[in-house]
C-alpha positions as CSV (number, residue, x, y, z in Angstrom):
1,M,-16.5,22.7,12.5
2,E,-13.4,20.8,13.7
3,E,-10.1,21.8,12.1
4,R,-8.8,19.2,9.7
5,T,-5.3,17.7,10.2
6,F,-2.4,16.2,8.4
7,N,-2.9,12.4,8.5
8,T,-0.2,9.9,9.5
9,A,-2.4,7.0,10.7
10,G,-4.7,4.9,8.6
11,P,-6.7,5.7,5.5
12,Q,-7.5,9.3,4.6
13,I,-10.9,10.6,5.8
14,P,-11.5,13.8,3.7
15,A,-13.8,15.3,6.4
16,D,-11.0,14.9,9.0
17,N,-7.8,15.1,6.9
18,Y,-6.2,17.3,4.3
19,T,-6.4,15.1,1.3
20,I,-5.1,14.7,-2.2
21,D,-8.0,13.1,-4.1
22,P,-7.1,9.4,-4.0
23,L,-8.6,8.8,-7.4
24,S,-6.2,11.3,-8.9
25,R,-3.2,9.3,-7.8
26,F,-3.5,6.6,-10.4
27,D,-4.9,6.4,-13.9
28,L,-8.6,5.9,-13.2
29,D,-9.4,5.5,-16.9
30,D,-6.9,2.7,-17.1
31,I,-8.3,0.9,-14.0
32,L,-11.9,1.3,-15.3
33,M,-10.9,-0.2,-18.6
34,L,-9.3,-3.2,-16.9
35,I,-12.5,-3.7,-14.9
36,R,-14.6,-3.4,-18.0
37,Q,-12.4,-6.0,-19.7
38,K,-12.9,-8.4,-16.7
39,R,-9.2,-8.3,-15.8
40,Y,-7.5,-9.4,-12.6
41,F,-4.6,-7.1,-11.8
42,V,-2.2,-5.8,-9.2
43,L,-1.8,-2.4,-7.4
44,H,1.4,-2.2,-5.4
45,A,3.4,0.4,-3.5
46,P,5.6,0.8,-0.4
47,R,3.9,1.0,3.0
48,Q,2.0,4.1,4.0
49,T,1.8,5.6,0.5
50,G,-2.0,5.7,0.4
51,K,-2.9,2.3,-1.1
52,T,-5.8,1.7,1.2
53,S,-7.2,5.2,0.7
54,C,-7.1,4.7,-3.0
55,L,-8.8,1.3,-2.8
56,L,-11.6,2.6,-0.6
57,A,-12.1,5.6,-2.9
58,L,-12.3,3.3,-5.9
59,R,-14.8,1.0,-4.1
60,D,-17.0,4.0,-3.3
61,Y,-16.7,5.4,-6.9
62,L,-17.7,2.0,-8.4
63,N,-20.6,1.6,-6.1
64,K,-21.9,5.1,-6.7
65,E,-21.6,4.6,-10.5
66,G,-23.9,1.6,-10.0
67,K,-22.6,-0.8,-12.7
68,Y,-20.8,-3.1,-10.3
69,L,-21.0,-4.2,-6.7
70,A,-17.5,-3.4,-5.3
71,V,-16.3,-5.0,-2.1
72,Y,-13.1,-4.0,-0.3
73,A,-11.4,-6.7,1.9
74,N,-8.3,-6.3,4.0
75,V,-7.0,-9.8,4.6
76,E,-4.2,-9.0,7.0
77,G,-6.1,-10.7,9.7
78,G,-5.0,-14.1,8.2
79,Q,-1.3,-13.3,8.7
80,A,-1.0,-14.6,12.3
81,L,-2.6,-17.9,11.2
82,R,0.3,-18.5,8.7
83,N,0.1,-22.0,7.1
84,K,-3.2,-23.0,8.8
85,V,-4.9,-22.9,5.4
86,K,-8.5,-23.8,6.5
87,S,-8.4,-21.1,9.2
88,V,-7.0,-18.5,6.8
89,V,-9.5,-19.1,4.0
90,G,-12.3,-19.0,6.6
91,T,-11.0,-15.6,7.8
92,V,-10.9,-14.3,4.2
93,V,-14.5,-15.4,3.6
94,D,-15.5,-13.8,6.9
95,T,-13.8,-10.5,6.0
96,I,-15.4,-10.3,2.6
97,S,-18.8,-11.2,4.1
98,R,-18.5,-8.5,6.8
99,E,-17.6,-5.8,4.2
100,L,-20.4,-6.9,2.0
101,R,-22.9,-6.4,4.8
102,I,-21.7,-2.9,5.2
103,I,-22.1,-2.2,1.5
104,V,-25.5,-3.6,1.1
105,G,-26.7,-2.6,4.5
106,N,-28.2,-6.0,5.5
107,N,-27.5,-9.7,6.2
108,S,-29.2,-11.0,3.1
109,Y,-26.1,-12.9,1.8
110,N,-25.0,-14.4,5.2
111,C,-26.4,-17.8,4.2
112,I,-23.8,-18.0,1.4
113,Q,-21.0,-17.5,3.9
114,E,-22.3,-20.1,6.2
115,E,-22.8,-22.7,3.4
116,A,-19.3,-22.1,2.0
117,K,-17.6,-22.5,5.3
118,K,-19.2,-26.0,5.8
119,M,-17.1,-27.3,2.9
120,E,-14.4,-29.8,4.0
121,S,-12.1,-29.0,1.1
122,G,-9.7,-26.0,1.0
123,A,-11.7,-24.3,-1.8
124,V,-13.9,-22.3,0.5
125,V,-13.0,-18.9,-1.0
126,A,-13.7,-20.1,-4.5
127,E,-17.0,-21.6,-3.5
128,Y,-18.1,-18.5,-1.6
129,L,-17.2,-16.2,-4.5
130,T,-19.0,-18.5,-7.0
131,Q,-22.2,-18.6,-5.0
132,L,-22.0,-14.8,-4.2
133,S,-21.5,-13.8,-7.8
134,M,-24.5,-15.9,-8.9
135,A,-26.7,-14.4,-6.2
136,I,-26.1,-10.7,-6.7
137,D,-27.6,-8.7,-9.5
138,K,-24.4,-6.9,-10.6
139,P,-21.0,-8.1,-11.5
140,L,-18.8,-8.3,-8.4
141,V,-15.5,-6.4,-8.2
142,L,-13.3,-7.5,-5.4
143,L,-10.5,-5.4,-3.9
144,F,-8.0,-7.4,-1.8
145,D,-5.8,-5.2,0.4
146,E,-2.7,-6.5,2.2
147,I,-2.7,-9.6,0.1
148,D,1.0,-10.1,0.6
149,S,0.5,-10.2,4.4
150,L,-0.6,-13.9,3.9
151,V,2.3,-16.4,3.8
152,G,3.2,-19.8,2.5
153,D,0.5,-22.4,1.9
154,S,-2.3,-20.0,2.8
155,L,-1.2,-17.4,0.3
156,V,-0.8,-20.0,-2.5
157,S,-4.3,-21.4,-1.6
158,V,-6.0,-18.0,-1.9
159,L,-4.2,-17.1,-5.1
160,R,-5.0,-20.5,-6.7
161,Q,-8.6,-20.3,-5.6
162,L,-8.9,-16.9,-7.3
163,R,-7.4,-18.4,-10.4
164,S,-9.6,-21.5,-10.3
165,G,-12.9,-19.5,-11.0
166,Y,-11.4,-17.1,-13.5
167,A,-13.1,-18.7,-16.5
168,N,-16.5,-18.4,-14.9
169,R,-16.5,-14.6,-14.5
170,P,-18.6,-12.6,-14.3
171,A,-21.8,-14.7,-14.0
172,A,-20.3,-17.1,-11.4
173,F,-17.1,-15.4,-10.3
174,P,-15.9,-11.8,-9.7
175,Q,-15.8,-9.7,-12.8
176,S,-12.5,-8.2,-11.7
177,V,-10.1,-8.7,-8.8
178,I,-7.5,-6.2,-7.6
179,L,-4.7,-7.5,-5.5
180,C,-3.0,-4.8,-3.4
181,G,0.2,-5.1,-1.4
182,V,3.8,-3.9,-1.1
183,R,5.2,-6.0,-3.9
184,D,4.0,-7.1,-7.3
185,V,2.6,-10.7,-7.1
186,R,5.1,-11.8,-9.8
187,D,7.9,-11.1,-7.3
188,Y,6.6,-13.3,-4.5
189,R,8.8,-16.2,-3.6
190,I,6.5,-18.3,-1.4
191,V,8.0,-21.0,0.9
192,L,5.5,-23.7,1.4
193,S,5.3,-25.8,4.6
194,N,7.3,-28.6,2.9
195,Q,9.9,-26.0,2.0
196,D,9.1,-26.0,-1.7
197,I,9.2,-22.6,-3.3
198,V,6.4,-21.3,-5.5
199,T,6.5,-18.0,-7.3
200,G,3.6,-15.6,-7.2
201,G,3.5,-15.6,-11.0
202,S,2.9,-19.4,-11.2
203,A,0.3,-19.3,-8.5
204,F,-1.6,-16.4,-10.1
205,N,-0.7,-16.5,-13.8
206,I,-4.0,-14.7,-14.8
207,K,-2.7,-11.2,-13.8
208,A,-3.2,-8.8,-16.7
209,K,-1.3,-5.8,-15.4
210,S,0.7,-4.4,-12.6
211,L,0.1,-0.8,-11.5
212,R,2.4,1.1,-9.0
213,L,1.1,3.9,-6.9
214,G,3.6,6.8,-6.9
215,N,4.5,9.5,-4.5
216,F,3.1,13.0,-4.3
217,S,4.3,15.5,-6.9
218,K,5.7,18.9,-6.0
219,E,2.4,20.4,-7.0
220,E,0.4,17.9,-4.8
221,I,2.6,18.7,-1.8
222,H,1.9,22.4,-2.2
223,D,-1.8,21.7,-2.7
224,L,-1.9,19.7,0.5
225,F,-0.3,22.4,2.6
226,M,-2.4,25.1,1.0
227,Q,-5.5,23.3,2.2
228,H,-4.2,24.0,5.8
229,T,-3.6,27.7,4.9
230,H,-7.0,28.2,3.3
231,E,-8.8,26.6,6.3
232,T,-6.8,28.1,9.1
233,G,-5.2,31.2,7.7
234,Q,-1.7,29.9,8.7
235,E,0.8,30.7,6.0
236,F,3.9,28.9,4.8
237,D,7.0,30.6,3.5
238,E,7.4,29.5,-0.1
239,D,11.0,28.5,0.7
240,C,9.6,25.7,2.9
241,F,8.5,23.6,-0.1
242,P,11.9,22.9,-1.6
243,I,13.0,21.6,1.8
244,I,9.9,19.4,2.1
245,W,10.5,18.0,-1.4
246,S,14.2,17.3,-0.8
247,A,13.5,15.6,2.5
248,T,10.6,13.4,1.3
249,E,10.6,13.4,-2.5
250,G,6.8,13.1,-2.1
251,Q,6.7,10.0,0.1
252,P,3.1,10.5,1.4
253,W,3.6,9.5,5.1
254,L,6.7,11.7,5.4
255,V,5.0,14.7,3.8
256,N,2.0,14.4,6.2
257,A,4.3,13.8,9.1
258,I,6.1,17.1,8.4
259,G,2.8,18.9,8.1
260,L,1.5,17.5,11.4
261,E,4.7,18.2,13.2
262,V,5.2,21.7,12.1
263,T,1.5,22.8,12.5
264,S,0.3,20.8,15.5
265,N,3.1,18.9,17.4
266,M,5.2,22.0,17.7
267,C,3.1,23.8,20.3
268,E,4.2,27.3,19.5
269,N,2.8,26.9,15.9
270,R,-0.7,26.1,17.0
271,D,-1.2,29.8,17.0
272,R,-2.4,30.2,13.4
273,S,-1.0,33.7,13.1
274,V,2.5,32.2,13.2
275,R,4.0,32.0,9.7
276,I,5.8,28.7,9.1
277,T,9.4,29.3,8.1
278,P,12.1,27.0,6.6
279,D,13.9,26.7,9.9
280,M,10.7,25.4,11.5
281,V,10.4,22.8,8.8
282,E,14.0,21.7,9.3
283,R,13.3,21.3,13.1
284,A,10.2,19.3,12.3
285,I,12.2,16.9,10.1
286,E,14.8,16.5,12.9
287,N,12.0,15.7,15.4
288,I,10.5,13.1,13.1
289,I,13.9,11.4,12.6
290,Y,14.7,11.5,16.3
291,R,11.3,10.3,17.6
292,R,11.2,7.1,15.5
293,D,7.5,6.9,14.8
294,T,6.1,3.6,13.5
295,H,7.0,4.4,9.9
296,I,10.6,5.0,10.8
297,D,10.7,1.9,13.0
298,I,9.5,-0.2,10.1
299,L,12.3,1.3,7.9
300,I,14.9,0.4,10.6
301,N,13.6,-3.1,10.8
302,I,13.9,-3.6,7.0
303,L,17.5,-2.4,7.2
304,K,18.3,-5.5,9.4
305,E,17.5,-7.8,6.4
306,D,20.6,-9.2,4.7
307,R,19.1,-8.8,1.3
308,V,18.6,-5.0,1.9
309,R,22.1,-4.5,3.3
310,R,23.6,-6.2,0.2
311,V,22.0,-3.4,-1.8
312,I,22.4,-0.4,0.5
313,Q,26.0,-0.9,1.6
314,P,27.6,-0.3,-1.8
315,M,25.4,2.7,-2.4
316,L,26.4,4.4,0.8
317,A,30.0,3.7,0.1
318,N,29.7,4.9,-3.5
319,S,31.0,1.6,-4.5
320,Y,29.7,1.0,-8.0
321,N,32.2,-1.5,-9.4
322,A,32.1,-4.8,-11.1
323,S,31.2,-6.7,-8.0
324,D,28.1,-4.5,-7.6
325,Y,26.5,-6.3,-10.5
326,L,26.7,-9.5,-8.6
327,I,24.0,-8.3,-6.2
328,P,20.9,-10.5,-6.9
329,S,18.4,-8.6,-9.0
330,D,15.6,-9.8,-6.7
331,D,17.4,-8.0,-3.8
332,I,17.5,-4.8,-5.7
333,L,13.9,-5.1,-6.7
334,Y,12.9,-5.8,-3.1
335,A,14.7,-2.7,-1.9
336,E,12.9,-0.6,-4.5
337,E,9.5,-2.0,-3.9
338,V,9.6,-1.4,-0.1
339,G,10.5,2.2,-1.0
340,L,14.1,2.4,0.2
341,I,15.8,3.1,-3.2
342,M,15.0,4.7,-6.5
343,R,16.2,3.6,-9.9
344,E,16.2,6.1,-12.8
345,R,17.3,5.2,-16.3
346,G,20.9,6.0,-17.0
347,K,21.6,6.9,-13.3
348,P,23.1,5.1,-10.3
349,R,20.6,3.7,-7.8
350,R,20.0,6.1,-4.9
351,I,18.3,6.3,-1.5
352,S,14.7,7.4,-2.0
353,N,14.8,10.6,0.0
354,N,17.0,12.6,2.4
355,I,15.1,11.5,5.5
356,Y,15.6,7.9,4.7
357,R,19.3,8.6,3.9
358,Q,19.9,10.2,7.3
359,I,18.2,7.3,9.1
360,I,20.2,4.7,7.1
361,L,23.5,6.4,7.8
362,S,22.7,6.6,11.5
363,E,21.6,3.0,11.7
364,L,24.4,1.4,9.7
365,K,27.8,1.6,11.4
366,P,30.6,3.1,9.4
367,A,32.4,-0.2,9.3
368,Q,29.4,-1.7,7.6
369,V,29.3,0.8,4.8
370,S,33.0,1.4,4.2
């Protein structure tokens, strides 16, 4: 049997990766209640926190339970098409149809896809979901991933088409729809091709609830690393775990990156008789920061945005004064939702973890944060 690894790329595969049960990372009872109540709702979290793994696990759970037909669809493929609405909605229908074929194991619903795409109007998604919901023998649950990768007219079109059939659920429209992305749909400020601005709340005012996927707890971090110990015999000094927590505060990609670095990328530690010590973990953290993997590059690119700098600069300079309250609240919310900062009741805003803080300090010149 192949040794499992810490995963830093793509959804978790329990057979290949050390895994915290994705269904334990949100309130499953709450989600099942929303689905039973025929609600449309949002699951959001920063990038590389495990959203896709959670959606796929929920899809499999629902299909195994047998009450619903659950279909996962990642609509990121429509991003490059931007405001080409007809092309984007066609791509969305193609994506749902492909994932449906995988779930049911045949092409029996392909004709619905073909008929819907013959429509001249922009309501192709609504028509497809209507006909599909009427054809299948179970209520349809649709899990949209990367919904906020769509932009402008195309995003508004998809949201409004989902809203248009809401009153016909579940007989002629999905019983429940979950929109998953980095931000809550209410916080979208969508610029249309004519430069009008539409908010996500107005385009999708049927949202019942917004759920946020959190980071790993201290206990979950320990559990993840103990999976490696139990399967390989390689031990970790208990003093490693406070360091991992302080560096990451449970950010899932960072936690897994440290695990992968210290057990696999550091060649001398591939000998499973080597006990992992705190100084090894510190060196692994330095390597991750220096190497600038994709996750770190994304963070650095976000730091180039003016709305992020307006929030971060006063924090790094410890400048909490009257002018600080002039920072637009949407800028603060954006910095929080992309995972850069944390807000706790009664405390000043702070950078989410020590790794992010080190990267931010190295990327922003002293003159910019003074």
